[in-house]
C-alpha atoms as an extended CHARMM CRD file, in Angstrom:
* protein
*
        99  EXT
         1         1  MET       CA              1.5980000000       11.9550000000        1.7880000000  PROA      1               0.0000000000
         2         2  LYS       CA              3.0700000000       12.4670000000        5.0020000000  PROA      2               0.0000000000
         3         3  LYS       CA              0.1110000000       13.1420000000        7.4900000000  PROA      3               0.0000000000
         4         4  THR       CA             -0.4880000000       12.2100000000       11.2160000000  PROA      4               0.0000000000
         5         5  PHE       CA             -4.3380000000       11.2420000000       11.5280000000  PROA      5               0.0000000000
         6         6  LEU       CA             -6.0820000000       12.6850000000       14.7810000000  PROA      6               0.0000000000
         7         7  LEU       CA             -8.7550000000        9.9410000000       15.8370000000  PROA      7               0.0000000000
         8         8  THR       CA            -10.6410000000       12.3690000000       17.9980000000  PROA      8               0.0000000000
         9         9  HSD       CA            -13.7870000000       14.4930000000       17.2830000000  PROA      9               0.0000000000
        10        10  PRO       CA            -16.8270000000       15.5010000000       19.5840000000  PROA      10              0.0000000000
        11        11  LYS       CA            -19.6850000000       14.5420000000       17.0250000000  PROA      11              0.0000000000
        12        12  ILE       CA            -18.0250000000       11.7940000000       14.6780000000  PROA      12              0.0000000000
        13        13  LYS       CA            -17.9270000000        8.4200000000       16.3700000000  PROA      13              0.0000000000
        14        14  PRO       CA            -13.9590000000        6.4830000000       15.9940000000  PROA      14              0.0000000000
        15        15  PRO       CA            -15.1420000000        3.6470000000       13.5580000000  PROA      15              0.0000000000
        16        16  ARG       CA            -16.0610000000        6.1250000000       11.0530000000  PROA      16              0.0000000000
        17        17  LEU       CA            -12.6710000000        8.1080000000       11.6570000000  PROA      17              0.0000000000
        18        18  PHE       CA            -10.7520000000        4.8680000000       10.9670000000  PROA      18              0.0000000000
        19        19  GLU       CA            -12.9470000000        3.8570000000        7.5700000000  PROA      19              0.0000000000
        20        20  ALA       CA            -12.4700000000        7.6270000000        6.3330000000  PROA      20              0.0000000000
        21        21  VAL       CA             -8.4380000000        7.4490000000        6.8930000000  PROA      21              0.0000000000
        22        22  LYS       CA             -9.0010000000        3.9550000000        4.8950000000  PROA      22              0.0000000000
        23        23  HSD       CA            -10.8190000000        5.9460000000        2.0310000000  PROA      23              0.0000000000
        24        24  ASP       CA             -8.2020000000        8.6710000000        2.1940000000  PROA      24              0.0000000000
        25        25  ILE       CA             -5.3760000000        6.1520000000        1.7850000000  PROA      25              0.0000000000
        26        26  LYS       CA             -7.2980000000        4.7190000000       -1.1780000000  PROA      26              0.0000000000
        27        27  LYS       CA             -8.2640000000        7.7300000000       -2.9090000000  PROA      27              0.0000000000
        28        28  TYR       CA             -4.4100000000        9.1060000000       -2.5650000000  PROA      28              0.0000000000
        29        29  VAL       CA             -3.2210000000        5.9880000000       -4.0170000000  PROA      29              0.0000000000
        30        30  LYS       CA             -5.5450000000        5.8510000000       -6.8760000000  PROA      30              0.0000000000
        31        31  ARG       CA             -4.8780000000        9.5400000000       -8.0470000000  PROA      31              0.0000000000
        32        32  GLU       CA             -1.0490000000        9.0520000000       -7.9480000000  PROA      32              0.0000000000
        33        33  ARG       CA             -1.1870000000        6.0570000000      -10.1250000000  PROA      33              0.0000000000
        34        34  ASN       CA             -3.0430000000        7.7660000000      -12.7890000000  PROA      34              0.0000000000
        35        35  LYS       CA             -0.6070000000       10.6150000000      -12.9490000000  PROA      35              0.0000000000
        36        36  LYS       CA              1.6390000000       10.1680000000      -16.1080000000  PROA      36              0.0000000000
        37        37  LEU       CA              4.3470000000        7.9910000000      -15.8190000000  PROA      37              0.0000000000
        38        38  PRO       CA              7.9630000000        9.3150000000      -17.4660000000  PROA      38              0.0000000000
        39        39  GLN       CA              9.9600000000        8.2660000000      -19.9340000000  PROA      39              0.0000000000
        40        40  GLY       CA             10.9640000000        4.0970000000      -19.8220000000  PROA      40              0.0000000000
        41        41  VAL       CA              9.4060000000        3.2470000000      -16.4460000000  PROA      41              0.0000000000
        42        42  ASP       CA              6.5570000000        0.9290000000      -16.0310000000  PROA      42              0.0000000000
        43        43  PHE       CA              4.7990000000        1.7610000000      -12.6980000000  PROA      43              0.0000000000
        44        44  TRP       CA              4.4240000000        3.4050000000      -10.0120000000  PROA      44              0.0000000000
        45        45  ASP       CA              5.8240000000        2.2180000000       -6.9050000000  PROA      45              0.0000000000
        46        46  PHE       CA              5.0600000000        3.4970000000       -3.2700000000  PROA      46              0.0000000000
        47        47  ASP       CA              7.1390000000        3.5200000000       -0.3640000000  PROA      47              0.0000000000
        48        48  CYS       CA              5.3570000000        3.7450000000        3.0460000000  PROA      48              0.0000000000
        49        49  LYS       CA              5.4630000000        3.7380000000        6.4370000000  PROA      49              0.0000000000
        50        50  PHE       CA              3.6000000000        3.3980000000        9.7200000000  PROA      50              0.0000000000
        51        51  GLY       CA              3.4800000000        4.1570000000       13.3040000000  PROA      51              0.0000000000
        52        52  SER       CA              1.9700000000        5.8680000000       16.2950000000  PROA      52              0.0000000000
        53        53  THR       CA              4.2940000000        8.7590000000       15.5280000000  PROA      53              0.0000000000
        54        54  GLU       CA              6.8090000000        9.9050000000       12.8420000000  PROA      54              0.0000000000
        55        55  LYS       CA              9.8520000000        8.7230000000       14.9120000000  PROA      55              0.0000000000
        56        56  ASP       CA              8.7070000000        5.4100000000       15.3280000000  PROA      56              0.0000000000
        57        57  ALA       CA              7.0240000000        4.3400000000       11.8910000000  PROA      57              0.0000000000
        58        58  GLN       CA              8.2810000000        1.5350000000       10.0430000000  PROA      58              0.0000000000
        59        59  ASP       CA              8.3630000000        0.4070000000        6.5740000000  PROA      59              0.0000000000
        60        60  ILE       CA              5.3270000000       -1.7060000000        5.5240000000  PROA      60              0.0000000000
        61        61  HSD       CA              3.8460000000       -2.6450000000        2.0370000000  PROA      61              0.0000000000
        62        62  LEU       CA              1.0930000000       -0.7200000000        0.6650000000  PROA      62              0.0000000000
        63        63  SER       CA             -1.1720000000       -3.7700000000        1.1730000000  PROA      63              0.0000000000
        64        64  GLU       CA             -0.8560000000       -3.8220000000        4.7540000000  PROA      64              0.0000000000
        65        65  PHE       CA             -2.0600000000       -0.5620000000        5.9220000000  PROA      65              0.0000000000
        66        66  ASN       CA             -5.6190000000       -2.0080000000        6.4550000000  PROA      66              0.0000000000
        67        67  GLN       CA             -4.0800000000       -4.5650000000        8.7140000000  PROA      67              0.0000000000
        68        68  PHE       CA             -2.0480000000       -1.7280000000       10.4830000000  PROA      68              0.0000000000
        69        69  ILE       CA             -5.0080000000        0.5690000000       10.7120000000  PROA      69              0.0000000000
        70        70  ASP       CA             -7.0570000000       -2.2200000000       12.3420000000  PROA      70              0.0000000000
        71        71  LYS       CA             -4.4990000000       -2.9880000000       15.0510000000  PROA      71              0.0000000000
        72        72  ALA       CA             -4.8760000000        1.0340000000       15.6370000000  PROA      72              0.0000000000
        73        73  GLU       CA             -8.5160000000        0.3360000000       15.8220000000  PROA      73              0.0000000000
        74        74  GLU       CA             -8.3250000000       -2.5370000000       18.4610000000  PROA      74              0.0000000000
        75        75  GLN       CA             -5.3370000000       -0.6040000000       20.4160000000  PROA      75              0.0000000000
        76        76  GLN       CA             -7.9670000000        2.3900000000       20.3640000000  PROA      76              0.0000000000
        77        77  LEU       CA             -4.7890000000        5.0460000000       19.5230000000  PROA      77              0.0000000000
        78        78  THR       CA             -6.0530000000        8.5930000000       19.2070000000  PROA      78              0.0000000000
        79        79  SER       CA             -3.5350000000        9.1560000000       16.5060000000  PROA      79              0.0000000000
        80        80  PHE       CA             -1.1120000000        7.2270000000       13.9550000000  PROA      80              0.0000000000
        81        81  TYR       CA              1.0090000000        8.7680000000       11.3770000000  PROA      81              0.0000000000
        82        82  ILE       CA              1.0190000000        7.1550000000        7.7830000000  PROA      82              0.0000000000
        83        83  GLU       CA              3.9870000000        8.2790000000        4.9520000000  PROA      83              0.0000000000
        84        84  ILE       CA              3.0710000000        7.4010000000        1.5370000000  PROA      84              0.0000000000
        85        85  LEU       CA              5.6730000000        8.1440000000       -1.1670000000  PROA      85              0.0000000000
        86        86  ALA       CA              5.1230000000        7.4750000000       -4.9430000000  PROA      86              0.0000000000
        87        87  LYS       CA              8.3310000000        6.3110000000       -6.8750000000  PROA      87              0.0000000000
        88        88  PRO       CA              8.8040000000        5.8170000000      -10.6250000000  PROA      88              0.0000000000
        89        89  MET       CA              9.8080000000        1.4850000000      -11.2990000000  PROA      89              0.0000000000
        90        90  ARG       CA             10.8830000000       -0.6020000000      -13.9350000000  PROA      90              0.0000000000
        91        91  ARG       CA              9.6630000000       -4.3130000000      -14.2260000000  PROA      91              0.0000000000
        92        92  THR       CA             12.5740000000       -6.6300000000      -14.2800000000  PROA      92              0.0000000000
        93        93  LYS       CA             12.5430000000      -10.3310000000      -15.8610000000  PROA      93              0.0000000000
        94        94  LYS       CA             12.0260000000      -12.8210000000      -13.2110000000  PROA      94              0.0000000000
        95        95  PRO       CA             14.7030000000      -15.3830000000      -13.0940000000  PROA      95              0.0000000000
        96        96  ILE       CA             14.2400000000      -18.4530000000      -15.2660000000  PROA      96              0.0000000000
        97        97  LEU       CA             14.1800000000      -21.7560000000      -13.1860000000  PROA      97              0.0000000000
        98        98  GLN       CA             15.9160000000      -24.4710000000      -14.7440000000  PROA      98              0.0000000000
        99        99  GLU       CA             15.2620000000      -27.9670000000      -13.4010000000  PROA      99              0.0000000000
């Protein structure tokens, strides 16, 4: 998902638009996680970016989207850019700590 969300609408108030964006992100992530995994892969990981424009987008973790969207709402931005790309990953073993 590479999308610039516009947060101006003549009838819908901005707080509802921000909630709709959060819902769209959750729906997209759920749909991607439910896709069949390729052979030899353990889980879906996501490369995420957030910014006021595509050029200003910075890398963030998937769990930080709500915080960044809330900040955008506080700053009263009229639009922002979101990029979420799914990639297959394998789990790695945790290192054994010796005491």
